C-alpha positions, 0 to 999 in steps of 0.5 A, spaced: 307 910 502 302 908 496 300 902 494 303 904 487 310 905 491 310 898 493 308 895 487 314 899 484 319 897 489 317 890 489 317 889 482 324 892 482 326 887 487 323 882 483 327 884 477 334 885 481 333 878 484 331 874 477 338 878 473 342 876 480 340 869 479 340 869 471 347 871 472 350 867 478 346 860 477 349 858 471 357 859 473 355 855 479 352 849 475 357 849 470 363 848 474 369 846 468 371 839 467 366 834 470 372 829 469 374 826 475 381 828 477 387 824 476 389 819 481 395 819 485 397 811 484 404 812 488 407 818 491 413 820 488 419 825 490 423 828 484 430 831 485 435 833 479 432 829 474 431 823 479 424 820 481 424 816 487 419 812 490 418 808 496 414 801 497 414 796 502 418 789 501 413 784 497 408 790 498 406 787 506 402 791 511 405 792 517 402 791 525 405 793 532 412 790 533 414 789 526 421 791 523 419 793 516 423 793 511 422 798 504 425 798 497 427 806 495 426 805 487 431 811 483 430 812 476 434 817 472 429 820 468 434 825 464 439 823 458 445 825 462 448 822 469 445 825 475 445 825 483 441 826 488 441 824 496 435 823 499 433 823 507 428 817 508 425 818 515 420 814 519 415 818 524 410 815 529 404 819 532 399 817 537 392 819 537 391 826 542 388 825 548 380 828 548 382 832 553 388 835 550 389 842 547 396 841 545 397 839 537 401 832 537 408 832 534 410 826 530 416 822 534 422 820 530 423 812 529 428 812 524 431 815 518 437 814 513 440 818 508 441 815 501 446 818 496 444 816 489 448 817 482 445 814 476 447 814 469 442 816 463 435 812 464 438 807 469 434 805 475 437 802 482 433 799 487 435 801 495 434 795 500 432 800 507 432 795 513 429 799 519 431 795 524 426 799 529 419 795 531 413 799 530 409 802 536 402 800 538 396 805 537 399 810 532 400 812 525 406 811 522 408 815 516 415 814 511 417 821 508 421 822 503 425 829 502 431 831 499 437 832 503 440 839 505 448 840 503 449 840 511 447 833 511 451 831 506 458 831 503 465 831 506 464 836 512 457 833 514 457 833 522 454 827 525 447 828 528 447 829 535 439 827 534 434 826 529 430 831 526 423 831 526 421 831 518 415 834 517 411 835 510 411 843 511 418 842 508 416 843 500 421 838 498 418 833 503 413 827 500 409 822 505 411 816 500 407 811 505 403 811 511 401 805 516 396 805 522 397 800 528 391 803 531 387 798 535 379 798 532 375 801 536 370 797 541 363 797 540 359 800 546 355 795 550 348 796 552 347 796 560 341 791 562 337 795 567 
């Protein structure tokens, strides 16, 4: 290979690299809208035109051993009568062991089915007392989802056990999340 050939190969490679950078670089620098994404203030579930939100009574925080109470707020956002049934469930999950290869599964703590019928633009607040003590060292999630017809209605069968509600259900929303995890203790240095 001659010096002239190397010069041609080098200049073609340089030109190709320059064109590639010129083509791709402006697009990566200009990613679109630089405005911050809209912040979700409070998760909500909308079913049949009714908007459901869940909040702790008096916006309190909880610790292990507490029996939390919540308020389910339902707002009819339509100009017609509307009805919907929402299932509110509370689950807990302890942190997995560092040696475990299994994925943790949330344990059901409490659930309640809440049927709601509202007039146009009406708002109702439903008090929910869980009467369940929160476990220690766990993450607590409160999940809202629309109840299936098998869970409601005149032919509804009583459930023999609680079903773990997960957020993989497309109609499920994690409305609230609490932690009763103990803070990690700082490591103490050993004196030699």
